[in-house]
C-alpha positions, 0 to 999 in steps of 0.5 A: 504935590509939594515936596517936603524934606524931613530930618529923622526927628520929625519922622520919629515924633510922628512914629511916637505919636502913632501918626505914620499911617496918616501923615502920608495922606497929606497933600505932600510928598515927604522925602529924606536924603538917602544917606540919612535914611541908610544911617538913621532910619533903615534899621528901625524905620524901613517900613516908612518906605511902604507907607509913602516916604521917599528917599532922594539922592544929593547931587554932587553940588549938594554934597559939597553944600553939606560940607560947607553947611557943616563948617558954617553951622557946627551944631546940627549933625552932618545928617541934619545938614544933608537934609538942609542941603537936599531942601536947598537942592529941591527948593522946598521946605524942610521939616525939622524940630532941631533948633540949631537946624531951624536957625541954619535953614532960616539963614539959608533962606529955607522955609521950615516947619515942625511937628506942630505944623504937621499936626495942624495940617492933619487937623486942617485937612480933617485927616485927624480930629482934635482928640487924636492930636491930643493923644498923639502929643501925649504919646510923644511927651511920654516918649521924651519928645522935646516939643515946645509944649506951650505951643502944643497947648495953644494949638490944642486949645484953638482946636478945642474951640473949633470943635465947640463952635461946630457942635 
């Protein structure tokens, strides 16, 4: 099973879109750095552990890498850098919607995906339908998610066409 390292904002988007019960049905293991979980998720999102979220520790080399990344790329937070360092440590993709973290990850050679990709994966795996994806995006928008809404519309229109062609 492919491991994906996530930052906090992806999980919050999933929560806002009422997708937590289904994202852990994807053929991926989703993990966050232990420090990120403790400082950003434990208080209000500890239930994620019961549904499948994994928590992984940075080794000493990755802790140093986090410090290096913080100096190299000042815009993402140290928590975001810890997620990038863990993705580098585990040699796996990173899930983030943070523009600055995406730039840093790409410069570090890490594959990056975001909320739209996750929802497309849920659609591809037939875990959700286009109508649920639309409802999830609508809920995220109401909660203030800063997704590229033009890309969201493209995805929904593409899947609307898939639904129409299958009828």
